[in-house]
C-alpha positions, 0 to 999 in steps of 0.5 A: 321278163327281166334280164338275168342281171336285173333278176340278180340285182333284185335278189341280191339287194333284197337278200343283202338287206335281209342279212343286214337286218339279221346282223343288226338284230343280233347286235342290238338284241332285237328280234330277228327276221324269220330264218331262211326257209327253202333252198333259195333263201338258204343259198342267198342268206347263208352262202351269197350274203356272207361271201359278198361281205367277205369280198374286198370293196375293190373286187365288189366294185369291179364286179358291179361295174362289169355287169350291165344295169342302172348302176352303170348309168351316168348323169347327163351334164347340166345344160349350159346357161343361155346367158348371164343370170342378171 
């Protein structure tokens, strides 16, 4: 079973993408994805996504950095070359 933060990240990514599809369809005059069905989708699309979008970037960034997950992993430094290239 995934951790709470993994579940939160997975759901937030999915529903933020769906909300972006709704917004893009609205601005481009294209057919939108189906409306939210059920309490779960209503919360994520009508409460979470607009609230997340309203937060200023520094606050969103601070929240993401405070949560454990793959977004906190850093790349290892590249290995040092053993000698001259030629």
